[in-house]
C-alpha positions in Angstrom: 136.0 -42.4 -196.2 135.4 -38.7 -196.9 138.7 -36.7 -197.3 139.1 -33.0 -197.4 142.4 -31.6 -198.7 143.7 -28.2 -197.5 146.3 -27.1 -200.0 147.7 -24.4 -202.2 147.4 -23.9 -206.0 145.3 -27.0 -206.9 145.3 -27.9 -210.6 144.8 -26.5 -213.1 146.6 -23.9 -211.1 150.1 -25.2 -210.7 153.0 -23.8 -208.6 155.2 -26.8 -208.1 155.3 -30.3 -206.6 152.7 -29.7 -204.0 150.0 -28.8 -206.4 151.0 -31.6 -208.8 151.1 -34.2 -206.0 147.8 -33.2 -204.4 146.1 -33.1 -207.8 147.3 -36.7 -208.5 146.2 -37.8 -205.0 142.7 -36.3 -205.2 142.2 -37.8 -208.7 143.4 -41.2 -207.6 141.3 -41.3 -204.4 138.2 -40.2 -206.2 138.7 -42.9 -208.8 139.0 -45.4 -205.9 135.5 -44.3 -204.7 136.7 -42.2 -201.7 134.7 -38.9 -201.8 137.1 -36.0 -202.1 136.9 -32.3 -201.6 139.6 -29.7 -201.9 140.0 -26.2 -200.4 142.8 -24.5 -202.3 144.3 -21.2 -201.2 145.6 -20.1 -204.6 148.6 -17.9 -204.4 148.0 -17.6 -200.7 150.1 -15.4 -198.3 149.2 -15.1 -194.6 148.7 -11.4 -194.7 147.0 -11.1 -198.1 143.9 -9.0 -197.8 142.1 -9.4 -201.1 139.5 -12.0 -200.3 137.9 -14.0 -203.1 135.9 -17.3 -202.9 135.0 -19.6 -205.8 132.9 -22.6 -204.7 132.7 -25.3 -207.4 130.9 -27.9 -205.3 133.8 -30.2 -204.5 136.6 -27.6 -204.9 136.7 -24.3 -203.0 139.2 -21.8 -204.3 140.2 -19.1 -201.8 142.3 -16.0 -201.9 142.9 -14.0 -198.7 141.4 -15.0 -195.4 137.6 -15.9 -195.9 137.8 -18.7 -193.3 134.1 -18.5 -192.7 133.5 -19.7 -196.2 136.0 -22.5 -195.7 134.3 -23.7 -192.5 130.9 -23.7 -194.1 132.3 -25.7 -197.1 133.9 -28.2 -194.7 130.7 -28.6 -192.6 128.7 -29.2 -195.8 131.1 -31.9 -197.0 131.5 -33.6 -193.6 135.0 -35.0 -193.9 136.2 -38.0 -191.9 139.8 -36.7 -192.5 141.3 -33.3 -193.2 144.7 -33.7 -194.9 146.7 -30.5 -194.5 149.4 -29.9 -197.2 150.8 -26.6 -196.0 151.7 -25.7 -192.4 150.9 -22.0 -192.7 147.4 -22.9 -193.8 147.1 -25.3 -190.9 148.0 -22.6 -188.4 145.6 -20.1 -190.0 142.3 -22.0 -190.4 141.8 -23.5 -187.0 139.5 -26.5 -186.1 137.5 -28.2 -188.9 135.4 -31.4 -188.8 137.1 -34.8 -188.9 140.5 -36.1 -187.9 143.4 -33.9 -188.9 146.4 -35.3 -190.8 149.5 -33.3 -191.8 151.4 -34.2 -195.0 155.1 -33.1 -194.9 155.8 -32.0 -198.5 158.6 -29.7 -197.4 161.1 -30.1 -194.5 161.4 -26.5 -193.5 163.9 -27.3 -190.8 166.3 -28.9 -193.2 165.9 -26.0 -195.7 166.7 -23.5 -192.9 169.9 -25.5 -192.0 170.9 -25.6 -195.7 170.5 -21.8 -195.9 172.7 -21.3 -192.8 170.0 -19.7 -190.7 170.2 -20.1 -186.9 166.7 -19.1 -185.9 163.7 -21.2 -186.9 161.7 -19.6 -189.7 157.9 -18.9 -189.6 157.3 -21.9 -191.9 159.4 -24.2 -189.7 157.6 -23.2 -186.5 154.3 -23.7 -188.3 155.5 -27.2 -189.5 156.5 -28.2 -185.9 153.2 -27.0 -184.6 151.2 -28.8 -187.3 153.0 -32.1 -186.6 152.5 -31.8 -182.9 148.8 -31.1 -183.1 147.9 -33.5 -185.9 146.3 -36.9 -185.3 148.9 -38.4 -187.6 151.7 -37.2 -189.8 152.3 -38.5 -193.4 155.6 -38.4 -195.3 156.2 -39.2 -198.9 159.4 -41.2 -198.5 161.1 -43.5 -196.1 164.1 -41.2 -196.0 161.9 -38.5 -194.5 160.1 -40.8 -192.1 163.6 -41.8 -190.8 164.8 -38.2 -190.5 161.7 -37.2 -188.6 162.1 -40.3 -186.3 165.6 -39.1 -185.4 164.0 -35.9 -184.2 161.5 -37.8 -182.1 158.6 -37.1 -184.6 156.6 -40.0 -185.8 155.3 -40.3 -189.3 153.7 -42.8 -191.7 155.0 -43.2 -195.2 152.5 -42.4 -197.9 154.2 -42.0 -201.2 152.9 -39.8 -204.0 152.9 -41.2 -207.5 152.1 -40.3 -211.1 149.5 -41.3 -213.7 150.2 -44.4 -215.8 152.9 -43.9 -218.4 151.8 -43.4 -222.0 152.8 -45.8 -224.8 155.2 -44.9 -227.6 159.0 -44.2 -227.9 161.0 -42.6 -225.1 162.3 -39.1 -225.7 165.1 -38.9 -228.3 166.3 -35.3 -227.8 169.7 -34.1 -226.8 169.0 -31.2 -224.5 169.6 -31.0 -220.8 166.4 -29.9 -219.0 166.0 -28.4 -215.6 162.5 -28.0 -214.3 161.1 -26.5 -211.1 161.8 -23.8 -208.6 165.0 -21.7 -208.9 166.8 -21.9 -205.5 170.1 -22.8 -204.1 168.5 -25.6 -202.1 167.3 -26.9 -205.5 170.9 -26.8 -206.7 170.2 -24.1 -209.4 173.5 -22.4 -208.9 175.3 -25.7 -208.8 173.8 -26.7 -212.1 174.7 -23.3 -213.6 178.4 -23.9 -212.8 178.3 -27.6 -213.9 177.0 -26.7 -217.3 179.5 -23.9 -218.0 180.9 -24.4 -221.5 178.2 -27.0 -222.4 175.2 -26.4 -224.7 172.6 -24.1 -223.2 170.0 -26.0 -221.3 166.2 -25.9 -221.4 164.8 -24.3 -218.2 161.2 -24.5 -217.2 159.8 -23.2 -213.9 160.8 -20.2 -211.9 159.6 -18.6 -208.7 155.8 -18.2 -208.7 154.6 -15.0 -206.9 158.3 -13.7 -206.7 159.1 -12.2 -210.1 162.0 -10.1 -208.7 163.9 -13.1 -207.4 163.2 -15.0 -210.7 164.5 -12.1 -212.7 167.8 -12.2 -210.8 168.2 -15.9 -211.8 167.4 -15.1 -215.4 170.1 -12.4 -215.4 172.6 -14.8 -213.9 171.9 -17.4 -216.7 171.1 -15.4 -219.9 172.2 -18.1 -222.3 169.6 -20.6 -221.0 166.4 -21.2 -223.0 163.7 -20.1 -220.6 160.2 -21.5 -220.8 158.7 -20.1 -217.6 156.2 -22.0 -215.4 154.3 -24.5 -217.6 151.0 -26.3 -217.3 151.2 -30.1 -217.1 150.6 -30.7 -220.8 153.2 -28.1 -221.8 155.7 -29.5 -219.3 155.3 -33.0 -220.7 155.8 -31.8 -224.2 159.0 -30.1 -223.2 160.2 -33.3 -221.5 159.6 -35.2 -224.7 161.9 -32.9 -226.5 164.7 -33.2 -224.0 167.5 -35.8 -223.7 167.8 -35.9 -219.9 166.5 -34.1 -216.8 168.9 -32.7 -214.2 167.7 -32.5 -210.6 170.7 -31.3 -208.6 168.7 -30.6 -205.4 170.4 -30.4 -201.9 167.1 -31.5 -200.3 164.0 -33.3 -201.6 161.4 -35.1 -199.5 160.4 -37.1 -202.6 161.4 -35.6 -206.0 158.1 -35.8 -207.8 159.7 -34.2 -210.9 162.0 -37.2 -211.3 158.9 -39.4 -211.3 157.1 -37.3 -213.9 160.2 -37.4 -216.2 160.6 -41.2 -215.9 156.9 -41.7 -216.5 157.6 -40.4 -220.1 160.9 -42.3 -220.4 163.2 -39.4 -219.8 166.4 -40.4 -217.9 167.4 -38.4 -214.8 170.7 -37.2 -213.4 169.9 -36.4 -209.7 171.5 -35.8 -206.3 171.5 -38.8 -204.0 169.6 -37.1 -201.3 166.4 -37.8 -199.3 163.5 -39.1 -201.2 165.1 -38.3 -204.6 167.9 -40.8 -204.0 165.2 -43.3 -202.9 163.3 -42.8 -206.1 166.2 -43.3 -208.4 167.6 -46.3 -206.6 164.2 -47.9 -206.9 163.6 -47.2 -210.6 167.2 -47.3 -212.0 166.1 -44.7 -214.6 169.2 -42.5 -214.4 172.3 -41.6 -212.5 172.8 -40.5 -208.9 175.6 -38.2 -207.9 176.6 -36.9 -204.4 174.6 -33.9 -203.4 176.6 -30.7 -203.9 179.3 -32.3 -206.1 179.4 -30.1 -209.2 182.1 -32.1 -210.8 180.2 -35.4 -210.5 177.1 -33.7 -211.7 178.9 -32.5 -214.8 180.5 -35.9 -215.4 177.1 -37.7 -215.3 175.5 -35.1 -217.6 178.4 -35.4 -220.1 178.2 -39.2 -220.0 174.5 -39.4 -220.8 174.6 -36.5 -223.3 177.1 -38.3 -225.4 175.4 -41.7 -225.4 171.9 -41.8 -226.9 171.7 -45.6 -226.5 172.4 -45.4 -222.8 169.7 -42.6 -222.5 167.2 -44.8 -224.3 168.0 -47.8 -222.1 167.7 -45.8 -218.9 164.5 -44.2 -220.0 162.9 -47.5 -220.8 164.0 -48.9 -217.5 162.6 -46.0 -215.6 159.3 -46.0 -217.4 158.8 -49.7 -216.7 159.5 -49.2 -213.0 157.1 -46.3 -212.8 154.3 -48.4 -214.4 155.0 -51.2 -211.9 155.5 -49.3 -208.6 154.7 -45.6 -208.8 151.0 -45.5 -210.0 147.9 -45.6 -207.8 147.2 -49.4 -208.0 150.7 -50.0 -206.6 150.4 -47.4 -203.9 146.7 -48.0 -202.9 147.6 -50.3 -200.0 150.2 -47.9 -198.6 147.6 -45.1 -198.6 144.9 -47.3 -197.1 147.2 -48.3 -194.3 148.2 -44.7 -193.6 144.7 -43.3 -193.6 142.9 -46.2 -191.9 145.3 -47.0 -189.1 144.4 -46.1 -185.5 145.1 -42.5 -184.8 147.1 -41.0 -182.0 149.2 -37.9 -181.6 152.0 -38.6 -184.0 154.6 -36.6 -182.1 154.8 -39.4 -179.5 154.6 -42.4 -181.7 158.3 -43.0 -181.6 161.3 -42.0 -179.5 164.5 -40.4 -180.8 166.8 -43.0 -182.2 169.9 -40.8 -182.8 171.1 -37.2 -183.4 168.7 -35.1 -185.4 169.8 -34.3 -189.0 
């Protein structure tokens, strides 16, 4: 089976969970013997005009809108499946060879609801169109599959995972680490309030391609120790220095950062929401708190911060679970079933089973 991925910011370029997840997926499928190709729209914006193409044989890096180069790349590779990881890219590129699958990394409808917006955003409309027109829709958690089903939209679960955990001791640091995008939907402001009066946290991440908005968050949190957006090796080194990872998101389709932390034995305090709650209930590698509950978030952070033995026990438990259930050998069957099942327009695979959420 020949698989072409259409994505953004493919490693070593990294801009968040999508690039990390697609990088893991392409590596794992290639190791399985499934030929892979990737077309990555690095730092892409729909109206960006500065075209650039870099063809490395099995990876095409694109800036701007040189879609003719993409179509030539796809025809040369001859995919059986095109897996689209970004709805705006799906809308822009048009038809390509092979069946078309859409992977829902971000639930743009839910994000719009959390932000209190009444009208659908451009990304939400693109997501709805991509799901309606795809031969199948893939989702990284059962929580998202169920949510889409309540909207009358069918999807198959295909979880993302991580590389096998390294050997050695789990992290022994004391610092609270927050890693990822800075956004109210990610609970950044909630964490800021919850940590008031506690030791300054470690922060890694930011807002790629939006330096002005990132600067506003930095100004609001001047005491934090900022590390910016890190490459995977740098991210892992910072995790090994920390005592726990805080993931206070109000929405997560999976919560890949929680998997990456537990892979190294770092315990996690996270919101019990979407795929994130699903991950932590499966691994047992941390504490879950109600989404949006700053007092519960602070209480869990204080509890773990003051108990290194508990942190070590949770870290070891999480790392063992990752090694058993969140690496490619454990997820191979799930992906085989999702990719090789009979295709049909996924928007009519199921009927609504309740009110949309």
